[in-house]
One Martini backbone bead per residue (centre of mass of N, CA, C, O) as a GRO file, in nm:
protein
  452
    1MET     BB    1   0.055   0.063  -0.019
    2CYS     BB    2   0.287   0.274   0.005
    3ASP     BB    3   0.358   0.284  -0.300
    4LEU     BB    4   0.078   0.378  -0.396
    5VAL     BB    5   0.061   0.643  -0.243
    6GLN     BB    6   0.310   0.767  -0.378
    7LYS     BB    7   0.211   0.738  -0.676
    8TYR     BB    8  -0.102   0.878  -0.627
    9ASN     BB    9   0.015   1.154  -0.506
   10VAL     BB   10  -0.179   1.390  -0.654
   11PRO     BB   11  -0.329   1.629  -0.803
   12GLY     BB   12  -0.689   1.662  -0.715
   13PRO     BB   13  -1.008   1.632  -0.712
   14ARG     BB   14  -1.316   1.592  -0.505
   15TYR     BB   15  -1.596   1.573  -0.650
   16THR     BB   16  -1.859   1.770  -0.586
   17SER     BB   17  -1.821   1.805  -0.899
   18TYR     BB   18  -1.942   1.802  -1.250
   19PRO     BB   19  -1.767   2.009  -1.318
   20THR     BB   20  -1.518   2.161  -1.200
   21VAL     BB   21  -1.476   2.483  -1.125
   22PRO     BB   22  -1.223   2.543  -1.322
   23TYR     BB   23  -1.429   2.413  -1.573
   24TRP     BB   24  -1.616   2.626  -1.612
   25ASP     BB   25  -1.853   2.784  -1.833
   26LEU     BB   26  -1.882   3.118  -1.815
   27ASP     BB   27  -1.985   3.212  -2.102
   28GLY     BB   28  -2.249   3.003  -2.090
   29PHE     BB   29  -2.346   3.185  -1.854
   30SER     BB   30  -2.653   3.282  -1.673
   31GLY     BB   31  -2.903   3.391  -1.479
   32GLU     BB   32  -3.133   3.289  -1.664
   33LYS     BB   33  -3.035   3.000  -1.703
   34TRP     BB   34  -3.036   2.928  -1.407
   35LYS     BB   35  -3.340   2.969  -1.351
   36GLU     BB   36  -3.437   2.756  -1.552
   37THR     BB   37  -3.305   2.508  -1.410
   38VAL     BB   38  -3.449   2.540  -1.141
   39ALA     BB   39  -3.743   2.516  -1.235
   40ARG     BB   40  -3.712   2.240  -1.368
   41SER     BB   41  -3.609   2.077  -1.122
   42PHE     BB   42  -3.840   2.134  -0.929
   43GLN     BB   43  -4.070   2.005  -1.099
   44GLU     BB   44  -3.925   1.713  -1.105
   45SER     BB   45  -3.866   1.679  -0.761
   46ASN     BB   46  -4.041   1.786  -0.518
   47ASP     BB   47  -4.275   1.555  -0.510
   48THR     BB   48  -4.057   1.319  -0.459
   49SER     BB   49  -3.765   1.426  -0.306
   50GLY     BB   50  -3.710   1.707  -0.297
   51ILE     BB   51  -3.490   1.937  -0.135
   52SER     BB   52  -3.190   2.114  -0.095
   53LEU     BB   53  -3.022   2.297   0.183
   54TYR     BB   54  -2.776   2.553   0.196
   55ILE     BB   55  -2.616   2.736   0.472
   56HIS     BB   56  -2.409   3.018   0.494
   57LEU     BB   57  -2.206   3.092   0.790
   58PRO     BB   58  -1.919   3.310   0.796
   59PHE     BB   59  -1.866   3.350   1.096
   60CYS     BB   60  -1.576   3.434   1.306
   61GLU     BB   61  -1.368   3.499   1.587
   62SER     BB   62  -1.139   3.321   1.447
   63MET     BB   63  -0.843   3.213   1.285
   64CYS     BB   64  -0.799   2.929   1.097
   65THR     BB   65  -0.507   2.828   0.924
   66PHE     BB   66  -0.643   2.563   0.771
   67CYS     BB   67  -0.872   2.713   0.633
   68GLY     BB   68  -1.084   2.705   0.317
   69CYS     BB   69  -1.309   2.879   0.395
   70HIS     BB   70  -1.556   3.113   0.384
   71LYS     BB   71  -1.482   3.413   0.580
   72ARG     BB   72  -1.544   3.619   0.881
   73ILE     BB   73  -1.373   3.815   1.111
   74THR     BB   74  -1.553   3.848   1.429
   75LYS     BB   75  -1.703   3.992   1.746
   76ARG     BB   76  -1.960   4.093   1.606
   77HIS     BB   77  -2.314   4.023   1.663
   78ASP     BB   78  -2.467   4.247   1.481
   79VAL     BB   79  -2.446   4.070   1.203
   80GLU     BB   80  -2.674   3.858   1.212
   81MET     BB   81  -2.952   3.985   1.124
   82PRO     BB   82  -2.880   4.107   0.846
   83TYR     BB   83  -2.801   3.831   0.727
   84ILE     BB   84  -3.071   3.687   0.770
   85ARG     BB   85  -3.236   3.875   0.590
   86SER     BB   86  -3.083   3.795   0.332
   87LEU     BB   87  -3.144   3.496   0.331
   88LEU     BB   88  -3.458   3.531   0.317
   89LYS     BB   89  -3.453   3.683   0.049
   90GLU     BB   90  -3.326   3.463  -0.121
   91TRP     BB   91  -3.547   3.254  -0.066
   92GLU     BB   92  -3.770   3.418  -0.199
   93LEU     BB   93  -3.652   3.425  -0.488
   94TYR     BB   94  -3.664   3.117  -0.527
   95ARG     BB   95  -3.970   3.073  -0.472
   96ARG     BB   96  -4.062   3.222  -0.731
   97LEU     BB   97  -3.955   2.983  -0.919
   98PHE     BB   98  -4.129   2.738  -0.821
   99GLY     BB   99  -4.467   2.802  -0.763
  100HIS     BB  100  -4.440   2.620  -0.498
  101ARG     BB  101  -4.420   2.454  -0.217
  102PRO     BB  102  -4.158   2.338  -0.056
  103VAL     BB  103  -3.956   2.039   0.003
  104ILE     BB  104  -3.745   1.954   0.270
  105ARG     BB  105  -3.488   1.706   0.302
  106GLU     BB  106  -3.223   1.892   0.308
  107LEU     BB  107  -3.013   2.036   0.578
  108HIS     BB  108  -2.735   2.275   0.598
  109LEU     BB  109  -2.499   2.411   0.830
  110GLY     BB  110  -2.240   2.633   0.744
  111GLY     BB  111  -1.886   2.745   0.714
  112GLY     BB  112  -1.763   2.879   0.931
  113THR     BB  113  -1.981   2.948   1.230
  114PRO     BB  114  -2.289   2.868   1.318
  115THR     BB  115  -2.236   2.906   1.647
  116PHE     BB  116  -2.208   3.217   1.639
  117PHE     BB  117  -2.494   3.206   1.652
  118SER     BB  118  -2.760   3.242   1.816
  119PRO     BB  119  -3.024   3.058   1.906
  120GLU     BB  120  -3.236   3.279   1.844
  121ASN     BB  121  -3.139   3.342   1.548
  122LEU     BB  122  -3.168   3.058   1.437
  123GLN     BB  123  -3.471   3.050   1.484
  124VAL     BB  124  -3.544   3.277   1.293
  125LEU     BB  125  -3.434   3.149   1.038
  126LEU     BB  126  -3.598   2.876   1.042
  127ARG     BB  127  -3.879   3.002   1.052
  128GLY     BB  128  -3.845   3.149   0.781
  129ILE     BB  129  -3.811   2.898   0.607
  130PHE     BB  130  -4.079   2.726   0.725
  131SER     BB  131  -4.308   2.933   0.648
  132HIS     BB  132  -4.235   2.828   0.319
  133ALA     BB  133  -4.212   2.516   0.417
  134ASP     BB  134  -4.158   2.170   0.409
  135ARG     BB  135  -4.112   1.862   0.565
  136ALA     BB  136  -3.993   1.578   0.512
  137GLU     BB  137  -4.025   1.261   0.621
  138ASP     BB  138  -3.699   1.202   0.531
  139TRP     BB  139  -3.521   1.383   0.687
  140GLU     BB  140  -3.187   1.578   0.676
  141PHE     BB  141  -3.036   1.741   0.948
  142SER     BB  142  -2.745   1.966   0.970
  143PHE     BB  143  -2.438   2.063   1.155
  144GLU     BB  144  -2.172   2.280   1.240
  145GLY     BB  145  -1.967   2.245   1.524
  146HIS     BB  146  -1.818   2.411   1.794
  147PRO     BB  147  -1.672   2.301   2.081
  148GLY     BB  148  -1.634   2.607   2.209
  149ASN     BB  149  -1.966   2.723   2.137
  150THR     BB  150  -2.149   2.493   2.184
  151THR     BB  151  -2.469   2.460   2.314
  152ARG     BB  152  -2.749   2.341   2.451
  153GLU     BB  153  -2.926   2.556   2.314
  154HIS     BB  154  -2.847   2.498   2.029
  155LEU     BB  155  -2.935   2.200   2.026
  156ARG     BB  156  -3.235   2.248   2.095
  157VAL     BB  157  -3.322   2.434   1.869
  158LEU     BB  158  -3.235   2.240   1.637
  159TYR     BB  159  -3.398   1.997   1.722
  160GLU     BB  160  -3.681   2.135   1.697
  161ALA     BB  161  -3.617   2.175   1.372
  162GLY     BB  162  -3.483   1.860   1.301
  163PHE     BB  163  -3.211   1.805   1.413
  164ARG     BB  164  -2.972   1.497   1.417
  165ARG     BB  165  -2.698   1.624   1.307
  166VAL     BB  166  -2.344   1.648   1.404
  167SER     BB  167  -2.033   1.830   1.350
  168TYR     BB  168  -1.692   1.825   1.472
  169GLY     BB  169  -1.403   2.019   1.487
  170VAL     BB  170  -1.093   1.881   1.578
  171GLN     BB  171  -0.822   1.757   1.412
  172ASP     BB  172  -0.636   1.805   1.700
  173TYR     BB  173  -0.495   1.752   2.039
  174ASN     BB  174  -0.241   1.896   2.006
  175GLU     BB  175  -0.109   2.186   2.122
  176SER     BB  176   0.093   2.265   1.896
  177VAL     BB  177  -0.103   2.232   1.662
  178GLN     BB  178  -0.323   2.425   1.762
  179LYS     BB  179  -0.145   2.678   1.759
  180ALA     BB  180  -0.070   2.669   1.454
  181ILE     BB  181  -0.402   2.679   1.374
  182ASN     BB  182  -0.580   2.835   1.581
  183ARG     BB  183  -0.716   2.566   1.752
  184ILE     BB  184  -0.860   2.566   2.068
  185GLN     BB  185  -0.918   2.238   2.218
  186THR     BB  186  -1.028   2.005   2.425
  187PHE     BB  187  -1.109   1.690   2.497
  188GLU     BB  188  -1.318   1.761   2.712
  189GLN     BB  189  -1.496   1.936   2.531
  190VAL     BB  190  -1.565   1.717   2.322
  191ALA     BB  191  -1.681   1.508   2.516
  192GLU     BB  192  -1.909   1.689   2.627
  193ILE     BB  193  -2.057   1.765   2.357
  194THR     BB  194  -2.110   1.475   2.278
  195ARG     BB  195  -2.282   1.402   2.521
  196ILE     BB  196  -2.498   1.623   2.491
  197SER     BB  197  -2.597   1.550   2.211
  198ARG     BB  198  -2.708   1.272   2.294
  199GLU     BB  199  -2.889   1.374   2.522
  200GLU     BB  200  -3.063   1.558   2.307
  201GLY     BB  201  -3.095   1.329   2.045
  202TYR     BB  202  -2.858   1.275   1.870
  203THR     BB  203  -2.790   1.018   1.617
  204SER     BB  204  -2.539   1.194   1.481
  205VAL     BB  205  -2.191   1.206   1.557
  206GLY     BB  206  -1.924   1.404   1.439
  207HIS     BB  207  -1.573   1.391   1.335
  208ASP     BB  208  -1.296   1.598   1.251
  209ILE     BB  209  -0.994   1.485   1.086
  210ILE     BB  210  -0.650   1.594   1.042
  211TYR     BB  211  -0.391   1.549   0.813
  212GLY     BB  212  -0.093   1.745   0.762
  213LEU     BB  213  -0.025   1.931   0.981
  214PRO     BB  214   0.138   2.148   1.151
  215LEU     BB  215   0.360   1.967   1.362
  216GLN     BB  216   0.261   1.689   1.280
  217THR     BB  217   0.265   1.367   1.394
  218VAL     BB  218   0.219   1.038   1.422
  219SER     BB  219   0.165   1.041   1.730
  220HIS     BB  220  -0.052   1.254   1.726
  221MET     BB  221  -0.251   1.095   1.548
  222GLU     BB  222  -0.275   0.849   1.732
  223GLU     BB  223  -0.389   0.998   1.981
  224THR     BB  224  -0.637   1.122   1.850
  225LEU     BB  225  -0.766   0.848   1.755
  226ARG     BB  226  -0.782   0.715   2.030
  227LYS     BB  227  -0.975   0.924   2.154
  228THR     BB  228  -1.194   0.906   1.941
  229ALA     BB  229  -1.264   0.604   1.973
  230GLY     BB  230  -1.361   0.641   2.272
  231LEU     BB  231  -1.624   0.816   2.172
  232GLN     BB  232  -1.776   0.706   1.923
  233PRO     BB  233  -1.838   0.831   1.665
  234ASP     BB  234  -2.045   0.782   1.395
  235ARG     BB  235  -1.855   0.986   1.243
  236ILE     BB  236  -1.561   1.018   1.017
  237ALA     BB  237  -1.347   1.274   0.905
  238PHE     BB  238  -1.051   1.176   0.716
  239TYR     BB  239  -0.833   1.434   0.620
  240SER     BB  240  -0.652   1.629   0.418
  241TYR     BB  241  -0.460   1.885   0.412
  242ALA     BB  242  -0.527   2.176   0.218
  243HIS     BB  243  -0.260   2.331   0.058
  244VAL     BB  244  -0.391   2.658  -0.078
  245PRO     BB  245  -0.266   2.965  -0.072
  246TRP     BB  246  -0.320   3.053  -0.376
  247LEU     BB  247  -0.642   3.061  -0.298
  248LYS     BB  248  -0.666   3.158   0.036
  249GLY     BB  249  -0.437   3.313   0.133
  250ASN     BB  250  -0.350   3.416   0.457
  251GLY     BB  251  -0.492   3.186   0.622
  252GLN     BB  252  -0.247   2.968   0.519
  253ARG     BB  253   0.007   3.165   0.662
  254GLY     BB  254   0.044   3.091   0.993
  255PHE     BB  255   0.295   2.932   0.876
  256ARG     BB  256   0.544   2.736   0.785
  257GLU     BB  257   0.634   2.524   0.541
  258SER     BB  258   0.835   2.360   0.732
  259ASP     BB  259   0.591   2.261   0.931
  260LEU     BB  260   0.524   2.054   0.738
  261PRO     BB  261   0.488   1.755   0.655
  262THR     BB  262   0.606   1.517   0.497
  263ALA     BB  263   0.514   1.293   0.267
  264GLU     BB  264   0.592   1.048   0.445
  265VAL     BB  265   0.444   1.129   0.704
  266LYS     BB  266   0.166   1.157   0.577
  267ARG     BB  267   0.144   0.865   0.486
  268GLN     BB  268   0.162   0.744   0.770
  269GLN     BB  269  -0.086   0.881   0.884
  270TYR     BB  270  -0.290   0.758   0.693
  271GLU     BB  271  -0.239   0.453   0.730
  272MET     BB  272  -0.274   0.445   1.034
  273GLY     BB  273  -0.556   0.574   1.049
  274ARG     BB  274  -0.712   0.372   0.876
  275ASN     BB  275  -0.646   0.124   1.049
  276MET     BB  276  -0.767   0.227   1.316
  277LEU     BB  277  -1.058   0.262   1.219
  278VAL     BB  278  -1.110  -0.028   1.132
  279GLU     BB  279  -1.032  -0.155   1.412
  280SER     BB  280  -1.275   0.028   1.552
  281GLY     BB  281  -1.536  -0.032   1.336
  282TYR     BB  282  -1.503   0.120   1.075
  283LYS     BB  283  -1.638   0.229   0.768
  284ASP     BB  284  -1.568   0.265   0.433
  285ILE     BB  285  -1.733   0.496   0.231
  286GLY     BB  286  -1.500   0.687   0.119
  287MET     BB  287  -1.386   0.979   0.074
  288ASP     BB  288  -1.275   1.034   0.408
  289HIS     BB  289  -1.508   0.828   0.510
  290TYR     BB  290  -1.657   0.720   0.826
  291ALA     BB  291  -1.860   0.448   0.975
  292LEU     BB  292  -2.079   0.306   1.152
  293PRO     BB  293  -2.300   0.048   1.100
  294SER     BB  294  -2.543   0.226   1.243
  295ASP     BB  295  -2.518   0.432   1.029
  296GLY     BB  296  -2.674   0.586   0.761
  297LEU     BB  297  -2.429   0.596   0.567
  298TYR     BB  298  -2.381   0.290   0.555
  299ARG     BB  299  -2.665   0.205   0.471
  300ALA     BB  300  -2.659   0.362   0.203
  301LEU     BB  301  -2.426   0.206   0.077
  302GLN     BB  302  -2.566  -0.076   0.088
  303SER     BB  303  -2.840   0.028  -0.076
  304GLY     BB  304  -2.757   0.270  -0.292
  305GLY     BB  305  -2.824   0.579  -0.146
  306LEU     BB  306  -2.581   0.730  -0.207
  307HIS     BB  307  -2.456   1.072  -0.203
  308ARG     BB  308  -2.313   1.362  -0.392
  309ASN     BB  309  -2.208   1.696  -0.300
  310PHE     BB  310  -2.126   2.005  -0.171
  311MET     BB  311  -2.172   1.848   0.123
  312GLY     BB  312  -2.108   1.568   0.032
  313TYR     BB  313  -2.205   1.310   0.192
  314THR     BB  314  -2.534   1.151   0.143
  315VAL     BB  315  -2.872   1.013   0.193
  316SER     BB  316  -2.979   1.241  -0.005
  317ARG     BB  317  -3.138   1.222  -0.329
  318THR     BB  318  -3.113   1.516  -0.493
  319ARG     BB  319  -3.141   1.751  -0.763
  320LEU     BB  320  -3.192   2.003  -0.570
  321MET     BB  321  -2.954   2.263  -0.468
  322ILE     BB  322  -2.963   2.526  -0.238
  323GLY     BB  323  -2.756   2.813  -0.195
  324LEU     BB  324  -2.710   3.011   0.088
  325GLY     BB  325  -2.504   3.267   0.069
  326VAL     BB  326  -2.196   3.328   0.077
  327SER     BB  327  -2.034   3.124  -0.171
  328SER     BB  328  -2.251   2.953  -0.249
  329ILE     BB  329  -2.350   2.638  -0.396
  330SER     BB  330  -2.548   2.539  -0.664
  331ASP     BB  331  -2.774   2.255  -0.773
  332SER     BB  332  -2.984   2.157  -1.063
  333TRP     BB  333  -2.825   1.926  -1.244
  334TYR     BB  334  -2.793   2.138  -1.503
  335GLY     BB  335  -2.641   2.326  -1.286
  336PHE     BB  336  -2.424   2.590  -1.168
  337ALA     BB  337  -2.391   2.819  -0.873
  338GLN     BB  338  -2.226   3.114  -0.747
  339ASN     BB  339  -2.180   3.323  -0.501
  340VAL     BB  340  -2.089   3.585  -0.372
  341LYS     BB  341  -1.820   3.679  -0.127
  342ASN     BB  342  -1.936   3.952  -0.050
  343ILE     BB  343  -2.142   4.077   0.183
  344GLU     BB  344  -2.218   4.357   0.069
  345GLU     BB  345  -2.290   4.259  -0.214
  346TYR     BB  346  -2.501   4.055  -0.135
  347GLU     BB  347  -2.696   4.258   0.003
  348HIS     BB  348  -2.733   4.450  -0.238
  349LEU     BB  349  -2.858   4.253  -0.444
  350LEU     BB  350  -3.106   4.181  -0.267
  351GLU     BB  351  -3.220   4.471  -0.250
  352SER     BB  352  -3.250   4.435  -0.586
  353ASP     BB  353  -3.370   4.146  -0.656
  354ILE     BB  354  -3.096   3.963  -0.674
  355ILE     BB  355  -2.948   3.689  -0.749
  356PRO     BB  356  -2.607   3.635  -0.612
  357VAL     BB  357  -2.468   3.545  -0.874
  358TYR     BB  358  -2.133   3.513  -1.064
  359ARG     BB  359  -2.116   3.200  -1.132
  360GLY     BB  360  -2.110   2.918  -1.379
  361HIS     BB  361  -2.283   2.610  -1.511
  362VAL     BB  362  -2.388   2.440  -1.804
  363LEU     BB  363  -2.468   2.134  -1.887
  364SER     BB  364  -2.384   1.900  -2.089
  365GLU     BB  365  -2.436   1.594  -2.206
  366GLU     BB  366  -2.153   1.497  -2.135
  367ASP     BB  367  -2.146   1.595  -1.845
  368GLU     BB  368  -2.383   1.418  -1.740
  369VAL     BB  369  -2.242   1.146  -1.789
  370VAL     BB  370  -1.984   1.190  -1.626
  371ARG     BB  371  -2.125   1.246  -1.362
  372ARG     BB  372  -2.248   0.965  -1.328
  373HIS     BB  373  -1.986   0.813  -1.312
  374ILE     BB  374  -1.866   0.961  -1.063
  375LEU     BB  375  -2.099   0.907  -0.868
  376ASP     BB  376  -2.086   0.598  -0.882
  377LEU     BB  377  -1.798   0.577  -0.776
  378MET     BB  378  -1.829   0.741  -0.508
  379CYS     BB  379  -2.107   0.568  -0.404
  380ARG     BB  380  -2.049   0.245  -0.545
  381PHE     BB  381  -1.779   0.150  -0.689
  382GLU     BB  382  -1.928   0.188  -0.976
  383THR     BB  383  -1.969   0.144  -1.343
  384ARG     BB  384  -2.115   0.190  -1.648
  385TRP     BB  385  -2.059   0.200  -1.997
  386ASP     BB  386  -2.383   0.267  -2.096
  387LEU     BB  387  -2.446   0.594  -2.040
  388GLY     BB  388  -2.336   0.759  -2.339
  389LEU     BB  389  -2.059   0.740  -2.441
  390PRO     BB  390  -1.851   0.743  -2.672
  391GLU     BB  391  -1.599   0.541  -2.781
  392GLY     BB  392  -1.365   0.732  -2.774
  393PRO     BB  393  -1.369   0.827  -2.473
  394LEU     BB  394  -1.383   0.537  -2.357
  395SER     BB  395  -1.111   0.443  -2.461
  396ASP     BB  396  -0.945   0.653  -2.305
  397ILE     BB  397  -1.035   0.568  -2.024
  398ARG     BB  398  -0.935   0.276  -2.031
  399GLU     BB  399  -0.641   0.350  -2.076
  400ARG     BB  400  -0.611   0.512  -1.803
  401LEU     BB  401  -0.689   0.237  -1.630
  402ARG     BB  402  -0.463   0.024  -1.666
  403GLU     BB  403  -0.278   0.086  -1.423
  404THR     BB  404  -0.493   0.049  -1.198
  405GLU     BB  405  -0.541  -0.245  -1.274
  406ALA     BB  406  -0.247  -0.349  -1.232
  407ASP     BB  407  -0.268  -0.241  -0.916
  408GLY     BB  408  -0.567  -0.338  -0.806
  409LEU     BB  409  -0.805  -0.098  -0.810
  410VAL     BB  410  -0.939  -0.232  -1.063
  411ARG     BB  411  -1.219  -0.381  -1.263
  412MET     BB  412  -1.261  -0.477  -1.596
  413GLU     BB  413  -1.560  -0.516  -1.754
  414PRO     BB  414  -1.771  -0.533  -2.016
  415ASP     BB  415  -2.010  -0.352  -1.844
  416ARG     BB  416  -1.792  -0.266  -1.613
  417LEU     BB  417  -1.666  -0.088  -1.322
  418LEU     BB  418  -1.453  -0.188  -1.050
  419VAL     BB  419  -1.382  -0.123  -0.719
  420THR     BB  420  -1.164  -0.206  -0.505
  421GLU     BB  421  -1.071  -0.211  -0.189
  422PRO     BB  422  -0.792  -0.068  -0.236
  423GLY     BB  423  -0.922   0.158  -0.435
  424ARG     BB  424  -1.079   0.347  -0.238
  425ALA     BB  425  -0.826   0.530  -0.161
  426PHE     BB  426  -0.828   0.614  -0.503
  427ILE     BB  427  -1.091   0.756  -0.617
  428ARG     BB  428  -0.988   1.019  -0.738
  429ASN     BB  429  -0.803   0.891  -0.954
  430ILE     BB  430  -1.024   0.731  -1.100
  431CYS     BB  431  -1.203   0.976  -1.177
  432MET     BB  432  -0.988   1.122  -1.355
  433ALA     BB  433  -1.022   0.933  -1.605
  434PHE     BB  434  -1.322   1.078  -1.666
  435ASP     BB  435  -1.202   1.371  -1.696
  436LEU     BB  436  -1.233   1.537  -1.981
  437ARG     BB  437  -1.158   1.832  -1.913
  438LEU     BB  438  -0.884   1.777  -1.785
  439HIS     BB  439  -0.762   1.630  -2.048
  440ASN     BB  440  -0.822   1.860  -2.261
  441LYS     BB  441  -0.716   2.071  -2.013
  442ALA     BB  442  -0.443   2.117  -1.879
  443PRO     BB  443  -0.308   2.257  -1.620
  444GLU     BB  444  -0.080   2.531  -1.578
  445THR     BB  445  -0.165   2.526  -1.285
  446ARG     BB  446  -0.225   2.481  -0.962
  447LEU     BB  447  -0.555   2.365  -0.832
  448PHE     BB  448  -0.498   2.115  -0.639
  449SER     BB  449  -0.490   1.896  -0.413
  450MET     BB  450  -0.390   1.627  -0.275
  451THR     BB  451  -0.511   1.295  -0.270
  452VAL     BB  452  -0.336   1.223   0.021
   0.00000   0.00000   0.00000
């Protein structure tokens, strides 16, 4: 395995979308085309599967230097209500496109730090959303909690609104690593909020663990995962630190490049961590994700109901996902659109009754087929050859897969491609073989983080 990790550790997309954002056709996109795809998707899916809603809450009180998310650092909490009013206005503009009352099947609060907002203001936001929407019978609502500021009151308010899943950003328990990334939280804090979450009725509590952080050693990673396994979170996201300061600016330059683990140390962290998680009873769901057999994510993998979108892996397979808030990305199945990233611009556009998207992509027929291949690989570890690509591109894809087949990562059969058990760790690399846009126009500069 170690030789394979070294061989396949190359820059590559995470495939929360296809085409990936750097390959969007911006010239072929417009706000009017975007609204047409939203209306079409809503009419096709709302009565059957419902829609997904992602709400980006960008505020944080301090800067975590490992973070690649879009955020604004402030200790002023008077920013909460103006931003909530803008979110509800954006929701209103989308509802005008729908034509009738939406059914929300999936809702996720991300950030930033969603628990920067007071429980009372979160209640105002959610009441505003559901005063004009219904909750699906099989809903899945989740939020990202900060172990340092999530309170029992936060948990209760969100539970009353239907939330049953929460994920906490742990990253690493070592004090030196925490100081380097400016994210200080004790194991006792995490253990306590995990206990309170379960006490309040949350049925899935997740922890996020990152390897490859500055000053992080193999022993640090081992100690963090040992403590994590002792708490038995239902889900664990175990992923590589994406060092992309050329994209994220000063936020990821809070430490020296020399503080980062070497590629060899990072490889050891990954292999040891993966083995520890499996030995602790966790099942490998797919890229970076592990879950206990009792968790809905694993059951969805077993039943073929797993889905992947800009929120990551989910048990809710919806065609339409609306992203509210600055920098949010929406997915109509036929197209993608991203909101402006500046809060003042976002609020100004909404005051003018304009949906605040600034770039996007309308999928071609070829894009739709490739997307199905990549989703099938990401969510079911197999895909069929007969989804609709012409023989020319398919032949090129098979040729690119020859080496991964020789390495035992995939098995090519006459009617389908199967990812082997060892191949699951390299699913990003396997998907890259299908990425026609990536191969038609190789990037001239580095766009993506490393795959391992």
